C-alpha positions in Angstrom: 152.6 -83.0 46.3 154.4 -81.2 43.5 157.7 -79.3 43.2 157.9 -75.5 42.9 160.6 -73.1 41.7 161.4 -70.5 44.4 163.0 -67.1 44.5 166.6 -68.1 44.2 165.9 -68.9 40.5 165.2 -65.2 39.8 168.0 -63.6 37.8 169.9 -66.9 37.8 167.7 -69.1 35.6 169.9 -72.1 35.3 168.1 -74.6 33.1 169.7 -77.9 34.0 166.4 -79.0 35.4 164.5 -78.8 32.2 166.5 -81.5 30.4 165.9 -84.1 33.1 162.1 -83.5 33.5 160.3 -86.6 32.1 157.0 -84.6 31.6 158.3 -81.3 30.3 156.5 -79.3 33.0 158.9 -76.3 33.1 157.9 -72.9 31.8 160.2 -69.9 31.1 159.8 -66.3 32.2 162.2 -63.5 31.4 164.3 -64.1 34.5 163.1 -67.4 36.1 161.5 -70.7 35.5 158.3 -72.2 37.0 156.8 -75.7 37.2 153.2 -76.4 36.2 151.9 -78.1 39.4 149.3 -80.1 37.6 151.8 -81.5 35.1 154.6 -82.3 37.6 154.6 -86.0 38.6 156.5 -85.5 41.8 159.5 -87.6 40.6 162.0 -85.1 42.1 164.7 -85.6 39.4 164.9 -81.8 38.9 165.6 -80.9 42.5 169.2 -82.0 42.7 169.9 -80.6 39.2 169.4 -77.0 40.2 172.8 -75.3 41.0 170.9 -72.5 42.8 168.9 -75.0 44.9 165.7 -73.1 43.9 163.5 -76.2 43.4 161.6 -77.4 46.5 158.8 -79.8 47.3 155.6 -77.8 48.0 155.3 -79.7 51.3 158.0 -77.6 52.8 156.6 -74.9 55.2 156.0 -71.4 53.7 155.9 -72.3 50.0 152.2 -71.6 49.4 153.0 -68.3 47.6 155.4 -70.1 45.4 152.9 -72.8 44.5 150.5 -70.0 43.5 153.1 -68.2 41.5 154.2 -71.4 39.7 150.6 -72.2 38.8 149.8 -68.7 37.6 152.9 -68.2 35.4 153.0 -71.7 34.0 149.7 -70.9 32.4 151.1 -67.7 30.8 154.7 -68.5 29.9 156.1 -70.8 27.1 157.3 -74.3 27.7 161.0 -75.0 27.9 162.5 -78.4 27.4 166.0 -77.6 26.2 168.9 -76.3 28.4 170.1 -72.8 27.8 172.9 -70.7 29.3 172.1 -69.3 32.6 171.7 -65.5 32.9 174.9 -63.5 32.9 174.4 -62.3 36.5 173.6 -65.8 37.8 176.7 -66.3 39.9 176.4 -62.8 41.4 172.7 -63.2 42.1 172.8 -66.8 43.6 171.8 -66.5 47.2 170.6 -62.9 47.2 167.5 -62.6 49.4 164.3 -60.8 48.6 164.5 -61.4 44.9 160.8 -61.8 44.4 160.0 -58.3 45.5 163.1 -56.7 43.9 163.6 -58.5 40.6 160.8 -60.7 39.5 159.6 -60.1 36.0 156.2 -61.2 34.8 157.3 -61.1 31.2 157.6 -64.4 29.3 160.8 -65.9 28.2 161.3 -67.3 24.7 160.7 -71.0 25.5 162.1 -73.6 23.1 
């Protein structure tokens, strides 16, 4: 098992989770974060830290595509270990459905 970041992170990108991760397995895209599944130690400390509730265990049904997305982009995007401000539209975008298809950006973030 590992944890994955799902679509509610898109265009919110709260980074509370990165500061509590003991293995620094978060990676930053332009408008979301991902977890490297092979680096995650399944401790779960990040899950309750996410205000958008976007972090889920990959054992929940229907998260296969998110596991693949987290794996792919954690290999491309820079590591992030320090909390940053959320995106300006985070409050407005929290809970919006269909964000992967409408708003996902494959561009990397800046990392630390």
